[in-house]
N, C-alpha and C positions, 0 to 999 in steps of 0.2 A: 209642315215646316219643322225641322229639327232644331233643337237648341243645343249647340255644341258645348256650352259650358256646363250642361247637366249630364252629358255623356261621359262615363268614366271608362277609361281604357285601362285594363289590367296590365301589369307588367308581364312581359312574355316569359312564360315558364316552359323551357325546353327540357326534355329528358336530360338530366344533368350528368348522370353517372351510371356506372355499372351497378348491378344488384349489390345490396349492402353486404351480402355474404361472400362476394368475390373480390372486393377492393375497398380500401379505406377511403372515406369521403374527404375531399379537400375542405379546408376551412370555409371557403366561399360557398361551396355546394351545401355544406351542413347548415349554414345560416339560411340559405334560400329554402331548403327543404324543411327546416325547423319552423320557419314562419308559416308554411302551409299546414303542417301538422298541428302547430299550436292553434291556428285559427279553427281547426276542426275539433280541437280538444274540448270545446264547450258544447254541452248537449243541445242547446238551442241552435247554435250555429250548425252543428251536424245535422239537425232536423231540417233546417232551412236549406242547407246544401243538398240534402237528399230530396227534398220537395222539388227543388229546381232541376236536379239531375234526372229525376224520374218523371217530370212533367211531360205530357204529350207535346210533341213538336220541338222539344229540346230547349224551350224557354218558358218562363213563367212570369206572369204579372204579379207584382207584389200583392195585389188584391186577392190572389188565389193561394198565397202561401203564408199569409200573416197569422194564421190560426195556430200558433205554437205555444200558447199559454202565457205570453208576455204582452205588454202594451205595444202599441204601434211605434212609439219612439224607440223602444228597446229593440224591436225588430229592425228598424232602420239602422241602429247602431251595429247590430250583429251583421247585417248585410254589408255595411261599410267595411267592417273588419275582414269579411270574406273577399270583398273586392280588393282591399289593400294587400291581401296575401296573394293575389293573383289567381284565386280560385273561381271567381265570378266576374263577368263583365255585365254592364247594364246600359240601357238605353231608355230615355224618356220618350213616351208617345202620348201626346196630349197630357192628361193629368196623371197617368200611371207610369210606373217604371217597370220595365221588363228585364229579367235577369236570365243569364245563360251560363252554364258551366264552361270554363276554359278547358278545351280538350287537351291542350298541352300540359296543363297542371295535373290532370288525371293521368296522363301518360308518364309524367315525371314521377309522381308518387307510386304508380304501379311499377315502373321500371326499377325504382329503388328497392321495392319490397319483393320483387320477383326473384326467387332464388334459383330458378331453372333457366335463366336466360343465358 
């Protein structure tokens, strides 16, 4: 049985714009992209994001990724920030929460930084 109040749906991040070298970002796009990059600018968040992104099957239980050198409440805080930025989505299954990278967020960041598109 799923508990809908514990499932976090990330905001949809759609590739927003042309590569940064080919066109100026709109104010709205710059705010959206900055939130994603800002969330990844913390070393612990970047490690957590990397652990989820590289985990077999495309998703990771918090129990498998929490060994990043900080306390469990701090891990939860960082995962929340990654969800709020639209980089991760999560789902509670029993006592554990499973995370997966939002493919549209990766596409948006990749498209922005791709100078050969």
